[in-house]
All heavy atoms as a GROMACS GRO file, in nm:
protein
  596
    1MET      N    1   9.182  10.362   1.462
    1MET     CA    2   9.293  10.283   1.412
    1MET      C    3   9.274  10.262   1.262
    1MET      O    4   9.165  10.230   1.216
    1MET     CB    5   9.297  10.150   1.486
    1MET     CG    6   9.411  10.061   1.444
    1MET     SD    7   9.421   9.907   1.532
    1MET     CE    8   9.519   9.957   1.671
    2SER      N    9   9.380  10.279   1.187
    2SER     CA   10   9.371  10.266   1.042
    2SER      C   11   9.381  10.120   1.000
    2SER      O   12   9.414  10.032   1.080
    2SER     CB   13   9.482  10.347   0.976
    2SER     OG   14   9.607  10.286   1.001
    3LEU      N   15   9.353  10.095   0.875
    3LEU     CA   16   9.360   9.959   0.821
    3LEU      C   17   9.503   9.907   0.826
    3LEU      O   18   9.526   9.789   0.856
    3LEU     CB   19   9.307   9.956   0.678
    3LEU     CG   20   9.308   9.822   0.608
    3LEU    CD1   21   9.219   9.722   0.682
    3LEU    CD2   22   9.262   9.836   0.465
    4LYS      N   23   9.599   9.994   0.802
    4LYS     CA   24   9.740   9.954   0.806
    4LYS      C   25   9.779   9.906   0.946
    4LYS      O   26   9.848   9.805   0.960
    4LYS     CB   27   9.828  10.070   0.763
    4LYS     CG   28   9.972  10.038   0.745
    4LYS     CD   29  10.048  10.158   0.692
    4LYS     CE   30  10.192  10.124   0.668
    4LYS     NZ   31  10.266  10.238   0.616
    5ASN      N   32   9.734   9.975   1.048
    5ASN     CA   33   9.763   9.935   1.185
    5ASN      C   34   9.690   9.805   1.220
    5ASN      O   35   9.744   9.721   1.293
    5ASN     CB   36   9.723  10.044   1.282
    5ASN     CG   37   9.810  10.167   1.270
    5ASN    OD1   38   9.918  10.160   1.216
    5ASN    ND2   39   9.760  10.279   1.316
    6ALA      N   40   9.568   9.789   1.169
    6ALA     CA   41   9.493   9.667   1.197
    6ALA      C   42   9.561   9.545   1.135
    6ALA      O   43   9.567   9.438   1.197
    6ALA     CB   44   9.350   9.681   1.144
    7ILE      N   45   9.613   9.561   1.014
    7ILE     CA   46   9.684   9.451   0.950
    7ILE      C   47   9.814   9.421   1.025
    7ILE      O   48   9.849   9.304   1.046
    7ILE     CB   49   9.711   9.484   0.802
    7ILE    CG1   50   9.579   9.488   0.725
    7ILE    CG2   51   9.807   9.385   0.739
    7ILE    CD1   52   9.590   9.540   0.585
    8GLY      N   53   9.884   9.524   1.069
    8GLY     CA   54  10.005   9.504   1.148
    8GLY      C   55   9.976   9.432   1.279
    8GLY      O   56  10.051   9.342   1.319
    9PHE      N   57   9.868   9.470   1.344
    9PHE     CA   58   9.829   9.404   1.468
    9PHE      C   59   9.797   9.257   1.444
    9PHE      O   60   9.831   9.170   1.524
    9PHE     CB   61   9.710   9.474   1.532
    9PHE     CG   62   9.663   9.410   1.658
    9PHE    CD1   63   9.732   9.427   1.776
    9PHE    CD2   64   9.549   9.331   1.658
    9PHE    CE1   65   9.690   9.367   1.893
    9PHE    CE2   66   9.506   9.271   1.774
    9PHE     CZ   67   9.576   9.288   1.892
   10SER      N   68   9.732   9.226   1.330
   10SER     CA   69   9.699   9.086   1.302
   10SER      C   70   9.825   9.003   1.278
   10SER      O   71   9.831   8.886   1.317
   10SER     CB   72   9.604   9.076   1.183
   10SER     OG   73   9.668   9.116   1.065
   11PHE      N   74   9.927   9.062   1.215
   11PHE     CA   75  10.052   8.990   1.197
   11PHE      C   76  10.122   8.967   1.331
   11PHE      O   77  10.180   8.860   1.353
   11PHE     CB   78  10.145   9.064   1.101
   11PHE     CG   79  10.114   9.039   0.957
   11PHE    CD1   80  10.071   9.142   0.875
   11PHE    CD2   81  10.127   8.913   0.902
   11PHE    CE1   82  10.041   9.120   0.742
   11PHE    CE2   83  10.097   8.889   0.768
   11PHE     CZ   84  10.054   8.993   0.689
   12ILE      N   85  10.118   9.065   1.419
   12ILE     CA   86  10.176   9.047   1.552
   12ILE      C   87  10.100   8.939   1.628
   12ILE      O   88  10.160   8.853   1.694
   12ILE     CB   89  10.175   9.181   1.628
   12ILE    CG1   90  10.274   9.277   1.564
   12ILE    CG2   91  10.208   9.160   1.776
   12ILE    CD1   92  10.266   9.419   1.616
   13PHE      N   93   9.968   8.939   1.617
   13PHE     CA   94   9.885   8.836   1.680
   13PHE      C   95   9.924   8.698   1.628
   13PHE      O   96   9.938   8.603   1.705
   13PHE     CB   97   9.737   8.865   1.653
   13PHE     CG   98   9.643   8.766   1.715
   13PHE    CD1   99   9.602   8.784   1.845
   13PHE    CD2  100   9.597   8.656   1.644
   13PHE    CE1  101   9.514   8.694   1.904
   13PHE    CE2  102   9.511   8.567   1.701
   13PHE     CZ  103   9.469   8.585   1.832
   14LEU      N  104   9.942   8.686   1.498
   14LEU     CA  105   9.980   8.558   1.439
   14LEU      C  106  10.119   8.514   1.486
   14LEU      O  107  10.141   8.395   1.513
   14LEU     CB  108   9.977   8.569   1.287
   14LEU     CG  109  10.002   8.442   1.209
   14LEU    CD1  110   9.897   8.336   1.242
   14LEU    CD2  111  10.001   8.471   1.060
   15ALA      N  112  10.211   8.608   1.498
   15ALA     CA  113  10.345   8.574   1.547
   15ALA      C  114  10.341   8.528   1.691
   15ALA      O  115  10.405   8.428   1.728
   15ALA     CB  116  10.438   8.695   1.532
   16VAL      N  117  10.264   8.597   1.775
   16VAL     CA  118  10.250   8.557   1.915
   16VAL      C  119  10.184   8.420   1.924
   16VAL      O  120  10.227   8.334   2.002
   16VAL     CB  121  10.172   8.663   1.995
   16VAL    CG1  122  10.135   8.612   2.134
   16VAL    CG2  123  10.252   8.791   2.005
   17TYR      N  124  10.082   8.398   1.843
   17TYR     CA  125  10.015   8.268   1.842
   17TYR      C  126  10.111   8.157   1.802
   17TYR      O  127  10.111   8.049   1.863
   17TYR     CB  128   9.895   8.273   1.748
   17TYR     CG  129   9.817   8.144   1.743
   17TYR    CD1  130   9.740   8.105   1.852
   17TYR    CD2  131   9.818   8.064   1.630
   17TYR    CE1  132   9.667   7.987   1.848
   17TYR    CE2  133   9.747   7.946   1.626
   17TYR     CZ  134   9.672   7.907   1.735
   17TYR     OH  135   9.601   7.791   1.731
   18SER      N  136  10.195   8.182   1.702
   18SER     CA  137  10.293   8.082   1.659
   18SER      C  138  10.394   8.052   1.770
   18SER      O  139  10.430   7.936   1.792
   18SER     CB  140  10.367   8.131   1.535
   18SER     OG  141  10.277   8.153   1.430
   19ILE      N  142  10.438   8.155   1.839
   19ILE     CA  143  10.533   8.136   1.949
   19ILE      C  144  10.469   8.056   2.062
   19ILE      O  145  10.532   7.967   2.121
   19ILE     CB  146  10.587   8.272   1.998
   19ILE    CG1  147  10.676   8.333   1.890
   19ILE    CG2  148  10.664   8.258   2.129
   19ILE    CD1  149  10.714   8.478   1.916
   20VAL      N  150  10.344   8.085   2.091
   20VAL     CA  151  10.274   8.013   2.197
   20VAL      C  152  10.256   7.866   2.159
   20VAL      O  153  10.273   7.777   2.243
   20VAL     CB  154  10.137   8.080   2.227
   20VAL    CG1  155  10.050   7.993   2.313
   20VAL    CG2  156  10.158   8.214   2.293
   21ILE      N  157  10.227   7.838   2.033
   21ILE     CA  158  10.213   7.700   1.988
   21ILE      C  159  10.346   7.626   1.997
   21ILE      O  160  10.353   7.512   2.044
   21ILE     CB  161  10.159   7.695   1.842
   21ILE    CG1  162  10.016   7.741   1.836
   21ILE    CG2  163  10.173   7.556   1.782
   21ILE    CD1  164   9.916   7.648   1.898
   22ILE      N  165  10.453   7.691   1.954
   22ILE     CA  166  10.585   7.628   1.957
   22ILE      C  167  10.629   7.600   2.100
   22ILE      O  168  10.691   7.497   2.129
   22ILE     CB  169  10.688   7.716   1.882
   22ILE    CG1  170  10.658   7.713   1.733
   22ILE    CG2  171  10.831   7.670   1.909
   22ILE    CD1  172  10.737   7.811   1.651
   23SER      N  173  10.595   7.690   2.192
   23SER     CA  174  10.637   7.673   2.331
   23SER      C  175  10.547   7.578   2.408
   23SER      O  176  10.570   7.556   2.527
   23SER     CB  177  10.643   7.808   2.401
   23SER     OG  178  10.511   7.861   2.412
   24SER      N  179  10.446   7.520   2.344
   24SER     CA  180  10.355   7.421   2.404
   24SER      C  181  10.278   7.476   2.523
   24SER      O  182  10.253   7.405   2.621
   24SER     CB  183  10.431   7.295   2.445
   24SER     OG  184  10.489   7.236   2.333
   25PHE      N  185  10.241   7.601   2.518
   25PHE     CA  186  10.159   7.663   2.622
   25PHE      C  187  10.013   7.647   2.580
   25PHE      O  188   9.956   7.731   2.510
   25PHE     CB  189  10.198   7.810   2.640
   25PHE     CG  190  10.124   7.881   2.748
   25PHE    CD1  191  10.110   7.827   2.874
   25PHE    CD2  192  10.066   8.004   2.722
   25PHE    CE1  193  10.042   7.894   2.973
   25PHE    CE2  194   9.996   8.072   2.821
   25PHE     CZ  195   9.984   8.016   2.946
   26THR      N  196   9.950   7.539   2.622
   26THR     CA  197   9.819   7.499   2.574
   26THR      C  198   9.710   7.598   2.610
   26THR      O  199   9.626   7.633   2.525
   26THR     CB  200   9.783   7.360   2.629
   26THR    OG1  201   9.890   7.270   2.600
   26THR    CG2  202   9.655   7.310   2.568
   27GLN      N  203   9.709   7.647   2.733
   27GLN     CA  204   9.604   7.740   2.774
   27GLN      C  205   9.611   7.871   2.696
   27GLN      O  206   9.509   7.927   2.654
   27GLN     CB  207   9.613   7.768   2.923
   27GLN     CG  208   9.574   7.648   3.007
   27GLN     CD  209   9.591   7.676   3.155
   27GLN    OE1  210   9.667   7.766   3.194
   27GLN    NE2  211   9.523   7.599   3.238
   28GLY      N  212   9.731   7.922   2.675
   28GLY     CA  213   9.748   8.044   2.596
   28GLY      C  214   9.708   8.025   2.451
   28GLY      O  215   9.646   8.112   2.391
   29ALA      N  216   9.742   7.908   2.397
   29ALA     CA  217   9.705   7.880   2.258
   29ALA      C  218   9.554   7.870   2.242
   29ALA      O  219   9.498   7.921   2.146
   29ALA     CB  220   9.772   7.750   2.212
   30LEU      N  221   9.487   7.808   2.337
   30LEU     CA  222   9.341   7.797   2.330
   30LEU      C  223   9.275   7.934   2.347
   30LEU      O  224   9.174   7.963   2.283
   30LEU     CB  225   9.290   7.699   2.434
   30LEU     CG  226   9.321   7.551   2.406
   30LEU    CD1  227   9.276   7.465   2.524
   30LEU    CD2  228   9.256   7.506   2.277
   31PHE      N  229   9.331   8.016   2.433
   31PHE     CA  230   9.278   8.151   2.451
   31PHE      C  231   9.291   8.233   2.323
   31PHE      O  232   9.195   8.299   2.279
   31PHE     CB  233   9.350   8.222   2.567
   31PHE     CG  234   9.309   8.365   2.584
   31PHE    CD1  235   9.185   8.396   2.637
   31PHE    CD2  236   9.394   8.467   2.545
   31PHE    CE1  237   9.146   8.528   2.653
   31PHE    CE2  238   9.356   8.599   2.560
   31PHE     CZ  239   9.232   8.630   2.613
   32LEU      N  240   9.409   8.229   2.261
   32LEU     CA  241   9.430   8.304   2.137
   32LEU      C  242   9.347   8.246   2.022
   32LEU      O  243   9.300   8.320   1.937
   32LEU     CB  244   9.578   8.304   2.101
   32LEU     CG  245   9.667   8.386   2.194
   32LEU    CD1  246   9.814   8.370   2.155
   32LEU    CD2  247   9.628   8.531   2.193
   33LEU      N  248   9.327   8.115   2.023
   33LEU     CA  249   9.242   8.054   1.922
   33LEU      C  250   9.098   8.101   1.938
   33LEU      O  251   9.028   8.126   1.839
   33LEU     CB  252   9.250   7.902   1.931
   33LEU     CG  253   9.172   7.824   1.826
   33LEU    CD1  254   9.232   7.848   1.689
   33LEU    CD2  255   9.172   7.677   1.860
   34GLY      N  256   9.053   8.117   2.061
   34GLY     CA  257   8.919   8.167   2.086
   34GLY      C  258   8.904   8.314   2.049
   34GLY      O  259   8.796   8.360   2.011
   35LEU      N  260   9.013   8.389   2.058
   35LEU     CA  261   9.011   8.531   2.022
   35LEU      C  262   9.022   8.555   1.872
   35LEU      O  263   8.984   8.662   1.824
   35LEU     CB  264   9.129   8.600   2.092
   35LEU     CG  265   9.103   8.729   2.165
   35LEU    CD1  266   9.016   8.701   2.285
   35LEU    CD2  267   9.234   8.790   2.207
   36SER      N  268   9.070   8.458   1.798
   36SER     CA  269   9.096   8.479   1.656
   36SER      C  270   8.971   8.511   1.573
   36SER      O  271   8.982   8.592   1.480
   36SER     CB  272   9.170   8.358   1.597
   36SER     OG  273   9.091   8.242   1.605
   37PRO      N  274   8.852   8.455   1.598
   37PRO     CA  275   8.736   8.498   1.520
   37PRO      C  276   8.701   8.646   1.538
   37PRO      O  277   8.658   8.712   1.443
   37PRO     CB  278   8.622   8.409   1.569
   37PRO     CG  279   8.688   8.290   1.625
   37PRO     CD  280   8.817   8.339   1.681
   38VAL      N  281   8.723   8.697   1.658
   38VAL     CA  282   8.700   8.840   1.682
   38VAL      C  283   8.796   8.923   1.598
   38VAL      O  284   8.756   9.024   1.539
   38VAL     CB  285   8.715   8.871   1.833
   38VAL    CG1  286   8.704   9.019   1.859
   38VAL    CG2  287   8.615   8.792   1.914
   39LEU      N  288   8.920   8.879   1.590
   39LEU     CA  289   9.019   8.950   1.509
   39LEU      C  290   8.982   8.947   1.361
   39LEU      O  291   8.994   9.049   1.292
   39LEU     CB  292   9.158   8.888   1.530
   39LEU     CG  293   9.273   8.951   1.453
   39LEU    CD1  294   9.298   9.093   1.504
   39LEU    CD2  295   9.397   8.868   1.464
   40VAL      N  296   8.936   8.834   1.312
   40VAL     CA  297   8.898   8.823   1.171
   40VAL      C  298   8.778   8.914   1.141
   40VAL      O  299   8.776   8.985   1.040
   40VAL     CB  300   8.867   8.676   1.134
   40VAL    CG1  301   8.803   8.666   0.998
   40VAL    CG2  302   8.993   8.593   1.141
   41ILE      N  303   8.679   8.914   1.228
   41ILE     CA  304   8.561   8.999   1.209
   41ILE      C  305   8.602   9.146   1.212
   41ILE      O  306   8.555   9.227   1.131
   41ILE     CB  307   8.454   8.967   1.314
   41ILE    CG1  308   8.397   8.829   1.288
   41ILE    CG2  309   8.344   9.072   1.316
   41ILE    CD1  310   8.309   8.777   1.400
   42TRP      N  311   8.692   9.182   1.302
   42TRP     CA  312   8.739   9.320   1.312
   42TRP      C  313   8.814   9.361   1.184
   42TRP      O  314   8.795   9.472   1.133
   42TRP     CB  315   8.829   9.333   1.435
   42TRP     CG  316   8.887   9.467   1.457
   42TRP    CD1  317   8.821   9.586   1.472
   42TRP    CD2  318   9.026   9.498   1.466
   42TRP    NE1  319   8.910   9.687   1.491
   42TRP    CE2  320   9.036   9.636   1.488
   42TRP    CE3  321   9.142   9.423   1.460
   42TRP    CZ2  322   9.159   9.699   1.502
   42TRP    CZ3  323   9.263   9.485   1.474
   42TRP    CH2  324   9.271   9.622   1.494
   43LEU      N  325   8.899   9.272   1.130
   43LEU     CA  326   8.971   9.304   1.008
   43LEU      C  327   8.878   9.318   0.889
   43LEU      O  328   8.896   9.407   0.804
   43LEU     CB  329   9.075   9.195   0.979
   43LEU     CG  330   9.208   9.211   1.047
   43LEU    CD1  331   9.295   9.088   1.026
   43LEU    CD2  332   9.280   9.333   0.997
   44VAL      N  333   8.778   9.233   0.880
   44VAL     CA  334   8.680   9.244   0.770
   44VAL      C  335   8.605   9.376   0.782
   44VAL      O  336   8.585   9.447   0.683
   44VAL     CB  337   8.584   9.124   0.771
   44VAL    CG1  338   8.465   9.147   0.680
   44VAL    CG2  339   8.657   8.998   0.733
   45PHE      N  340   8.564   9.412   0.902
   45PHE     CA  341   8.494   9.539   0.925
   45PHE      C  342   8.581   9.658   0.885
   45PHE      O  343   8.536   9.750   0.817
   45PHE     CB  344   8.451   9.549   1.072
   45PHE     CG  345   8.379   9.675   1.104
   45PHE    CD1  346   8.247   9.692   1.068
   45PHE    CD2  347   8.443   9.777   1.173
   45PHE    CE1  348   8.180   9.809   1.097
   45PHE    CE2  349   8.378   9.895   1.203
   45PHE     CZ  350   8.246   9.910   1.166
   46LYS      N  351   8.708   9.658   0.928
   46LYS     CA  352   8.799   9.768   0.894
   46LYS      C  353   8.822   9.776   0.743
   46LYS      O  354   8.832   9.885   0.687
   46LYS     CB  355   8.933   9.752   0.966
   46LYS     CG  356   8.927   9.769   1.116
   46LYS     CD  357   8.882   9.906   1.156
   46LYS     CE  358   8.992  10.006   1.139
   46LYS     NZ  359   8.955  10.141   1.183
   47THR      N  360   8.832   9.660   0.676
   47THR     CA  361   8.855   9.659   0.533
   47THR      C  362   8.734   9.714   0.458
   47THR      O  363   8.748   9.793   0.364
   47THR     CB  364   8.885   9.516   0.485
   47THR    OG1  365   8.999   9.467   0.556
   47THR    CG2  366   8.914   9.513   0.337
   48LEU      N  367   8.616   9.674   0.499
   48LEU     CA  368   8.496   9.720   0.430
   48LEU      C  369   8.464   9.866   0.457
   48LEU      O  370   8.402   9.933   0.374
   48LEU     CB  371   8.376   9.632   0.469
   48LEU     CG  372   8.383   9.488   0.420
   48LEU    CD1  373   8.264   9.410   0.474
   48LEU    CD2  374   8.387   9.482   0.269
   49LYS      N  375   8.505   9.918   0.570
   49LYS     CA  376   8.480  10.058   0.605
   49LYS      C  377   8.593  10.152   0.563
   49LYS      O  378   8.586  10.271   0.589
   49LYS     CB  379   8.458  10.072   0.757
   49LYS     CG  380   8.330  10.011   0.804
   49LYS     CD  381   8.214  10.088   0.749
   49LYS     CE  382   8.084  10.036   0.803
   49LYS     NZ  383   7.971  10.113   0.757
   50GLU      N  384   8.695  10.100   0.496
   50GLU     CA  385   8.806  10.183   0.451
   50GLU      C  386   8.754  10.286   0.350
   50GLU      O  387   8.686  10.250   0.254
   50GLU     CB  388   8.913  10.094   0.386
   50GLU     CG  389   9.033  10.167   0.334
   50GLU     CD  390   9.125  10.220   0.443
   50GLU    OE1  391   9.112  10.177   0.558
   50GLU    OE2  392   9.208  10.305   0.410
   51PRO      N  393   8.786  10.414   0.367
   51PRO     CA  394   8.731  10.517   0.278
   51PRO      C  395   8.808  10.530   0.147
   51PRO      O  396   8.833  10.640   0.099
   51PRO     CB  397   8.743  10.644   0.362
   51PRO     CG  398   8.862  10.619   0.447
   51PRO     CD  399   8.859  10.472   0.478
   52TYR      N  400   8.844  10.421   0.088
   52TYR     CA  401   8.918  10.422  -0.039
   52TYR      C  402   8.819  10.403  -0.153
   52TYR      O  403   8.734  10.315  -0.149
   52TYR     CB  404   9.021  10.309  -0.041
   52TYR     CG  405   9.088  10.292  -0.174
   52TYR    CD1  406   9.186  10.381  -0.215
   52TYR    CD2  407   9.053  10.189  -0.259
   52TYR    CE1  408   9.247  10.367  -0.338
   52TYR    CE2  409   9.114  10.174  -0.382
   52TYR     CZ  410   9.211  10.263  -0.421
   52TYR     OH  411   9.271  10.249  -0.542
   53SER      N  412   8.832  10.486  -0.254
   53SER     CA  413   8.750  10.467  -0.374
   53SER      C  414   8.844  10.452  -0.493
   53SER      O  415   8.938  10.529  -0.511
   53SER     CB  416   8.657  10.586  -0.395
   53SER     OG  417   8.731  10.704  -0.412
   54PRO      N  418   8.821  10.352  -0.576
   54PRO     CA  419   8.911  10.327  -0.690
   54PRO      C  420   8.903  10.439  -0.793
   54PRO      O  421   8.800  10.505  -0.808
   54PRO     CB  422   8.862  10.195  -0.748
   54PRO     CG  423   8.725  10.177  -0.695
   54PRO     CD  424   8.715  10.253  -0.568
   55THR      N  425   9.012  10.457  -0.864
   55THR     CA  426   9.017  10.562  -0.966
   55THR      C  427   8.975  10.510  -1.103
   55THR      O  428   8.948  10.590  -1.192
   55THR     CB  429   9.159  10.619  -0.976
   55THR    OG1  430   9.251  10.512  -1.003
   55THR    CG2  431   9.197  10.689  -0.847
   56HIS      N  432   8.969  10.378  -1.121
   56HIS     CA  433   8.931  10.319  -1.248
   56HIS      C  434   8.817  10.220  -1.225
   56HIS      O  435   8.803  10.164  -1.117
   56HIS     CB  436   9.049  10.245  -1.312
   56HIS     CG  437   9.168  10.333  -1.334
   56HIS    ND1  438   9.176  10.423  -1.436
   56HIS    CD2  439   9.283  10.345  -1.265
   56HIS    CE1  440   9.291  10.486  -1.432
   56HIS    NE2  441   9.359  10.441  -1.327
   57THR      N  442   8.740  10.197  -1.329
   57THR     CA  443   8.632  10.099  -1.319
   57THR      C  444   8.688   9.959  -1.346
   57THR      O  445   8.800   9.942  -1.394
   57THR     CB  446   8.522  10.129  -1.421
   57THR    OG1  447   8.575  10.117  -1.553
   57THR    CG2  448   8.465  10.268  -1.401
   58PHE      N  449   8.607   9.858  -1.315
   58PHE     CA  450   8.648   9.720  -1.338
   58PHE      C  451   8.665   9.692  -1.487
   58PHE      O  452   8.749   9.612  -1.527
   58PHE     CB  453   8.543   9.625  -1.277
   58PHE     CG  454   8.579   9.482  -1.290
   58PHE    CD1  455   8.677   9.425  -1.212
   58PHE    CD2  456   8.513   9.401  -1.382
   58PHE    CE1  457   8.711   9.292  -1.225
   58PHE    CE2  458   8.544   9.267  -1.394
   58PHE     CZ  459   8.644   9.213  -1.316
   59GLU      N  460   8.585   9.759  -1.569
   59GLU     CA  461   8.595   9.739  -1.714
   59GLU      C  462   8.724   9.798  -1.770
   59GLU      O  463   8.775   9.752  -1.872
   59GLU     CB  464   8.474   9.800  -1.786
   59GLU     CG  465   8.346   9.721  -1.768
   59GLU     CD  466   8.281   9.744  -1.634
   59GLU    OE1  467   8.303   9.852  -1.573
   59GLU    OE2  468   8.208   9.654  -1.589
   60GLU      N  469   8.777   9.902  -1.707
   60GLU     CA  470   8.902   9.964  -1.754
   60GLU      C  471   9.024   9.883  -1.711
   60GLU      O  472   9.112   9.856  -1.791
   60GLU     CB  473   8.914  10.106  -1.700
   60GLU     CG  474   8.814  10.202  -1.757
   60GLU     CD  475   8.822  10.337  -1.688
   60GLU    OE1  476   8.887  10.348  -1.582
   60GLU    OE2  477   8.764  10.430  -1.742
   61ARG      N  478   9.026   9.849  -1.585
   61ARG     CA  479   9.141   9.776  -1.530
   61ARG      C  480   9.092   9.664  -1.441
   61ARG      O  481   9.008   9.683  -1.354
   61ARG     CB  482   9.231   9.868  -1.447
   61ARG     CG  483   9.301   9.969  -1.531
   61ARG     CD  484   9.413  10.029  -1.454
   61ARG     NE  485   9.478  10.130  -1.537
   61ARG     CZ  486   9.550  10.227  -1.490
   61ARG    NH1  487   9.567  10.240  -1.362
   61ARG    NH2  488   9.606  10.314  -1.570
   62PHE      N  489   9.154   9.548  -1.459
   62PHE     CA  490   9.117   9.432  -1.377
   62PHE      C  491   9.181   9.442  -1.239
   62PHE      O  492   9.119   9.414  -1.138
   62PHE     CB  493   9.161   9.304  -1.449
   62PHE     CG  494   9.115   9.179  -1.380
   62PHE    CD1  495   8.982   9.145  -1.378
   62PHE    CD2  496   9.206   9.096  -1.318
   62PHE    CE1  497   8.938   9.030  -1.315
   62PHE    CE2  498   9.163   8.982  -1.254
   62PHE     CZ  499   9.029   8.948  -1.254
   63TYR      N  500   9.307   9.483  -1.235
   63TYR     CA  501   9.378   9.501  -1.109
   63TYR      C  502   9.396   9.650  -1.082
   63TYR      O  503   9.438   9.724  -1.170
   63TYR     CB  504   9.516   9.435  -1.112
   63TYR     CG  505   9.510   9.286  -1.124
   63TYR    CD1  506   9.548   9.222  -1.240
   63TYR    CD2  507   9.467   9.209  -1.018
   63TYR    CE1  508   9.542   9.085  -1.252
   63TYR    CE2  509   9.461   9.072  -1.028
   63TYR     CZ  510   9.499   9.011  -1.145
   63TYR     OH  511   9.493   8.876  -1.155
   64GLU      N  512   9.367   9.693  -0.962
   64GLU     CA  513   9.381   9.834  -0.927
   64GLU      C  514   9.526   9.870  -0.895
   64GLU      O  515   9.569   9.982  -0.916
   64GLU     CB  516   9.291   9.867  -0.807
   64GLU     CG  517   9.297  10.011  -0.764
   64GLU     CD  518   9.242  10.108  -0.867
   64GLU    OE1  519   9.158  10.069  -0.948
   64GLU    OE2  520   9.285  10.224  -0.866
   65ASP      N  521   9.603   9.775  -0.846
   65ASP     CA  522   9.738   9.806  -0.802
   65ASP      C  523   9.844   9.793  -0.913
   65ASP      O  524   9.961   9.808  -0.888
   65ASP     CB  525   9.777   9.718  -0.683
   65ASP     CG  526   9.770   9.570  -0.716
   65ASP    OD1  527   9.711   9.536  -0.819
   65ASP    OD2  528   9.823   9.491  -0.637
   66TYR      N  529   9.802   9.764  -1.034
   66TYR     CA  530   9.896   9.748  -1.144
   66TYR      C  531   9.845   9.828  -1.264
   66TYR      O  532   9.727   9.825  -1.295
   66TYR     CB  533   9.911   9.600  -1.180
   66TYR     CG  534  10.012   9.572  -1.288
   66TYR    CD1  535  10.147   9.592  -1.265
   66TYR    CD2  536   9.973   9.526  -1.412
   66TYR    CE1  537  10.240   9.567  -1.363
   66TYR    CE2  538  10.065   9.500  -1.511
   66TYR     CZ  539  10.199   9.521  -1.486
   66TYR     OH  540  10.290   9.497  -1.584
   67ASP      N  541   9.933   9.901  -1.329
   67ASP     CA  542   9.896   9.986  -1.442
   67ASP      C  543   9.883   9.901  -1.569
   67ASP      O  544   9.969   9.904  -1.658
   67ASP     CB  545  10.000  10.096  -1.461
   67ASP     CG  546   9.954  10.204  -1.557
   67ASP    OD1  547   9.831  10.214  -1.580
   67ASP    OD2  548  10.040  10.277  -1.607
   68TYR      N  549   9.778   9.823  -1.574
   68TYR     CA  550   9.755   9.733  -1.687
   68TYR      C  551   9.613   9.758  -1.738
   68TYR      O  552   9.516   9.738  -1.664
   68TYR     CB  553   9.770   9.588  -1.644
   68TYR     CG  554   9.732   9.487  -1.750
   68TYR    CD1  555   9.816   9.462  -1.857
   68TYR    CD2  556   9.612   9.418  -1.741
   68TYR    CE1  557   9.781   9.371  -1.954
   68TYR    CE2  558   9.576   9.327  -1.838
   68TYR     CZ  559   9.661   9.303  -1.944
   68TYR     OH  560   9.626   9.212  -2.039
   69ASN      N  561   9.601   9.800  -1.862
   69ASN     CA  562   9.470   9.820  -1.920
   69ASN      C  563   9.410   9.686  -1.959
   69ASN      O  564   9.477   9.602  -2.017
   69ASN     CB  565   9.478   9.913  -2.041
   69ASN     CG  566   9.512  10.054  -2.000
   69ASN    OD1  567   9.477  10.098  -1.891
   69ASN    ND2  568   9.583  10.126  -2.085
   70ARG      N  569   9.286   9.668  -1.929
   70ARG     CA  570   9.218   9.543  -1.958
   70ARG      C  571   9.200   9.527  -2.109
   70ARG      O  572   9.168   9.622  -2.180
   70ARG     CB  573   9.083   9.543  -1.886
   70ARG     CG  574   9.014   9.412  -1.893
   70ARG     CD  575   8.887   9.419  -1.813
   70ARG     NE  576   8.818   9.293  -1.829
   70ARG     CZ  577   8.752   9.233  -1.735
   70ARG    NH1  578   8.745   9.288  -1.618
   70ARG    NH2  579   8.695   9.118  -1.757
   71ASN      N  580   9.215   9.405  -2.157
   71ASN     CA  581   9.194   9.377  -2.299
   71ASN      C  582   9.045   9.384  -2.330
   71ASN      O  583   8.962   9.328  -2.261
   71ASN     CB  584   9.247   9.239  -2.336
   71ASN     CG  585   9.397   9.229  -2.319
   71ASN    OD1  586   9.466   9.330  -2.327
   71ASN    ND2  587   9.447   9.111  -2.295
   72GLN      N  588   9.012   9.452  -2.436
   72GLN     CA  589   8.871   9.468  -2.472
   72GLN      C  590   8.828   9.362  -2.570
   72GLN      O  591   8.884   9.322  -2.658
   72GLN     CB  592   8.848   9.606  -2.533
   72GLN     CG  593   8.881   9.717  -2.437
   72GLN     CD  594   8.786   9.723  -2.317
   72GLN    OE1  595   8.670   9.688  -2.325
   72GLN    NE2  596   8.839   9.764  -2.204
   0.00000   0.00000   0.00000
């Protein structure tokens, strides 16, 4: 599973959790709350293992997603 799919799954999880909270389903909310640390650990793992390497150094650009040269 790619990082993009993992992020999408986490948003779906959050939406389901919000719906369960709004509907006052206490057991489901507690179950999803107990599952949430596993989801966070999984997302951190997927993010750190992503095979992306930046094209610029930190000294050249502060932000990788914006074409802004860092002030020297």
